[in-house]
BAMAR-712875 format. One record per residue: residue number from 1; residue in one letter; z, x, y of N, C-alpha, C, O in turn. Coordinates in steps of 0.001 Angstrom, whole numbers, plus 500000, padded with zeros to 6 digits. Layout:
BEGIN
REC romi lumlum     nz     nx     ny    caz    cax    cay     cz     cx     cy     oz     ox     oy
REC  NUM      a      Z      X      Y      Z      X      Y      Z      X      Y      Z      X      Y
...
% end
This chain:
BEGIN
REC romi lumlum     nz     nx     ny    caz    cax    cay     cz     cx     cy     oz     ox     oy
REC    1      x 300693 629580 447295 299544 630394 446982 299126 631000 448342 299178 630360 449393
REC    2      x 298706 632279 448246 298297 632983 449521 296788 632514 449674 295983 632365 448754
REC    3      x 296586 632321 450971 295230 632066 451386 294259 633277 451236 294680 634394 450936
REC    4      x 292958 633012 451454 291995 634052 451370 292179 635119 452467 291905 636301 452261
REC    5      x 292609 634700 453535 292829 635674 454685 294020 636627 454379 294093 637709 454961
REC    6      x 294894 636262 453530 296055 637102 453319 295816 638072 452201 296571 639037 452092
REC    7      x 294813 637890 451353 294558 638881 450278 293965 640139 450931 293184 640085 451880
REC    8      x 294362 641199 450395 293882 642542 450924 292830 643042 450040 293087 643257 448855
REC    9      x 291634 643248 450538 290479 643821 449766 290367 645198 450164 290303 645527 451349
REC   10      x 290340 646055 449152 290146 647515 449415 288789 647704 450027 287825 647153 449496
REC   11      x 288650 648388 451027 287311 648738 451583 286653 649781 450789 287179 650396 449861
REC   12      x 285420 649936 451244 284608 650935 450660 285118 652402 450834 284979 653252 449955
REC   13      x 285678 652614 451957 286260 653937 452163 287470 654226 451236 287628 655343 450744
REC   14      x 288291 653232 451015 289471 653398 450060 288893 653656 448642 289421 654512 447932
REC   15      x 287837 652948 448214 287324 653198 446890 286682 654580 446744 286777 655233 445705
REC   16      x 286052 654978 447787 285413 656361 447777 286499 657358 447706 286349 658339 446977
REC   17      x 287614 657194 448419 288685 658145 448444 289380 658168 447072 289762 659242 446606
REC   18      x 289545 657063 446447 290073 657040 445093 289195 657808 444090 289707 658628 443327
REC   19      x 287830 657537 444086 286986 658272 443273 286905 659736 443469 286795 660510 442518
REC   20      x 286960 660119 444726 287070 661537 445106 288268 662170 444565 288180 663249 443979
REC   21      x 289501 661506 444740 290717 662049 444221 290650 662247 442675 291094 663282 442178
REC   22      x 290116 661292 441934 290018 661385 440561 289102 662487 440123 289400 663230 439188
REC   23      x 287989 662590 440801 287038 663831 440469 287713 665206 440753 287569 666164 439994
REC   24      x 288434 665244 441854 289052 666572 442200 290194 666835 441150 290453 667986 440800
REC   25      x 290829 665810 440683 291939 666078 439647 291255 666496 438408 291749 667409 437746
REC   26      x 290114 665889 438013 289381 666327 436803 288889 667832 436878 288969 668614 435930
REC   27      x 288377 668132 438104 287916 669428 438321 288996 670442 438215 288801 671515 437643
REC   28      x 290145 670119 438760 291269 671083 438775 291749 671248 437354 292063 672363 436938
REC   29      x 291818 670117 436562 292220 670253 435191 291267 671063 434328 291701 671855 433491
REC   30      x 289999 670870 434525 288977 671621 433834 289062 673116 434168 288940 673980 433299
REC   31      x 289284 673396 435513 289448 674821 435859 290578 675477 435229 290505 676632 434811
REC   32      x 291708 674700 435147 292919 675266 434483 292669 675575 432963 293038 676636 432459
REC   33      x 292038 674615 432279 291745 674745 430879 290822 675934 430640 291066 676724 429729
REC   34      x 289773 676076 431436 288930 677242 431182 289582 678520 431471 289271 679498 430792
REC   35      x 290494 678628 432449 291248 679798 432769 292164 680130 431523 292221 681282 431093
REC   36      x 292862 679119 430967 293683 679330 429801 292905 679868 428620 293323 680799 427933
REC   37      x 291767 679251 428414 290915 679711 427251 290276 681065 427443 289963 681752 426471
REC   38      x 290083 681449 428673 289403 682799 428858 290400 683917 428763 289997 685075 428878
REC   39      x 291617 683669 428571 292681 684756 428518 292541 685587 427197 291629 685391 426393
REC   40      x 293445 686461 427050 293383 687196 425777 293580 686372 424544 294217 685320 424608
REC   41      x 293082 686788 423468 293263 685984 422283 294801 685921 421849 295551 686896 421901
REC   42      x 295146 684731 421443 296538 684495 421010 296869 685157 419680 298043 685459 419466
REC   43      x 295956 685401 418791 296203 686098 417595 295990 687567 417638 295045 688030 418277
REC   44      x 296807 688307 417002 296777 689761 417046 295684 690195 416094 295513 689549 415060
REC   45      x 294939 691238 416371 293871 691699 415528 294481 692298 414244 295523 692951 414301
REC   46      x 293825 692072 413079 294418 692630 411835 294058 694143 411801 293029 694613 412287
REC   47      x 295004 694826 411186 294852 696302 410961 293775 696566 409931 293509 695746 409052
REC   48      x 293168 697721 410058 292111 698066 409077 292812 698303 407621 293919 698837 407559
REC   49      x 292199 697931 406598 292835 698144 405321 292979 699586 404950 292150 700402 405351
REC   50      x 293987 699936 404208 294237 701337 403851 294092 701329 402326 294834 700650 401617
REC   51      x 293150 702075 401864 293005 702237 400453 293628 703509 399972 293201 704585 400390
REC   52      x 294626 703445 399105 295289 704661 398569 294462 705378 397555 294630 706585 397379
REC   53      x 293605 704718 396899 292693 705355 395929 291509 704552 395666 291518 703339 395872
REC   54      x 290489 705169 395222 289247 704462 394907 289390 703888 393496 289745 704624 392575
REC   55      x 289129 702625 393308 289241 702083 391963 287884 702135 391275 286878 701735 391862
REC   56      x 287846 702611 390067 286639 702813 389337 286789 702052 388039 287893 701959 387504
REC   57      x 285751 701530 387543 285914 700801 386247 285979 701838 385140 285165 702761 385106
REC   58      x 286911 701700 384262 287092 702726 383091 285907 702342 382112 285677 701197 381723
REC   59      x 285268 703353 381811 284143 703231 380858 284627 703100 379395 285190 704035 378827
REC   60      x 284397 701950 378824 284822 701740 377424 283870 702285 376459 282665 702070 376585
REC   61      x 284389 703035 375424 283410 703587 374519 282713 702487 373770 283316 701468 373436
REC   62      x 281447 702692 373507 280662 701697 372894 280708 701714 371384 280231 700779 370740
REC   63      x 281241 702702 370837 281333 702881 369342 282517 702224 368784 282559 702104 367560
REC   64      x 283545 701755 369536 284728 701085 368979 284882 699697 369606 284352 699393 370674
REC   65      x 285638 698879 368876 286003 697534 369320 287449 697391 369425 288146 697974 368595
REC   66      x 288021 696643 370403 289396 696558 370512 290023 695932 369170 289392 695124 368489
REC   67      x 291188 696329 368879 291823 695948 367620 292101 694471 367687 291729 693729 366778
REC   68      x 292754 694023 368754 293193 692635 368908 292961 692190 370335 293314 692908 371271
REC   69      x 292406 691083 370512 292241 690508 371821 292762 689122 371739 292175 688333 371000
REC   70      x 293815 688733 372428 294343 687412 372356 294596 686859 373792 295131 687526 374676
REC   71      x 294178 685632 373933 294367 684949 375256 295061 683679 375047 294645 682932 374162
REC   72      x 296098 683338 375777 296812 682112 375647 296625 681352 376964 296701 681904 378061
REC   73      x 296374 680049 376784 296119 679156 377883 297091 678049 377883 297465 677584 376807
REC   74      x 297540 677579 379027 298457 676384 379142 297950 675583 380302 297884 676120 381408
REC   75      x 297586 674329 380129 297020 673541 381143 297995 672297 381393 298395 671584 380473
REC   76      x 298306 672128 382626 299075 671030 383068 298435 670421 384298 298128 671137 385250
REC   77      x 298219 669070 384299 297631 668488 385452 297727 666954 385438 298517 666334 384727
REC   78      x 296856 666404 386283 296885 664937 386361 295431 664514 386621 294847 664839 387655
REC   79      x 294888 663811 385691 293495 663296 385883 293522 661925 385219 293422 661822 383997
REC   80      x 293654 660892 386008 293793 659518 385482 295002 659457 384593 294989 658727 383602
REC   81      x 295966 660134 384879 297186 660224 384032 297553 661677 383764 296803 662574 384148
REC   82      x 298655 661925 383133 299170 663223 382850 298259 663938 381864 297785 663304 380921
REC   83      x 297998 665200 382032 297158 666010 381166 298000 667192 380786 298557 667818 381688
REC   84      x 298144 667557 379536 298864 668796 379037 297996 669370 377960 297318 668648 377230
REC   85      x 298023 670605 377873 297260 671274 376784 297566 672690 376661 297854 673373 377644
REC   86      x 297507 673164 375428 297712 674601 375143 296577 675097 374203 296061 674337 373384
REC   87      x 296225 676328 374338 295259 676980 373478 295461 678399 373329 295973 679065 374228
REC   88      x 295070 678906 372197 295200 680345 371856 293891 680804 371315 293417 680219 370342
REC   89      x 293253 681831 371882 292003 682344 371417 292226 683769 370975 292803 684565 371715
REC   90      x 291786 684098 369800 291907 685505 369422 290656 685927 368687 290199 685265 367756
REC   91      x 290090 687102 369150 288887 687602 368513 289042 689083 368293 288138 689726 367761
% end
């Protein structure tokens, strides 16, 4: 076993140098990250939408009713087990 006189104890100057080196490394890393984030955006800007025509709701005449309106539904899913269903509505 080594005696007390043979053990090397880091001095206060060595500890201060290590802390200073760690702080400088962190500052350099933060500077690099801020430089990378301040650059141009990585996503391209979207083009303005082009409308080929103006869509207007067709006015339905109020004096007539559609001859046949039919809607078919099919439901498939899982809620505490498998769920299947079909429906047809006509008015």
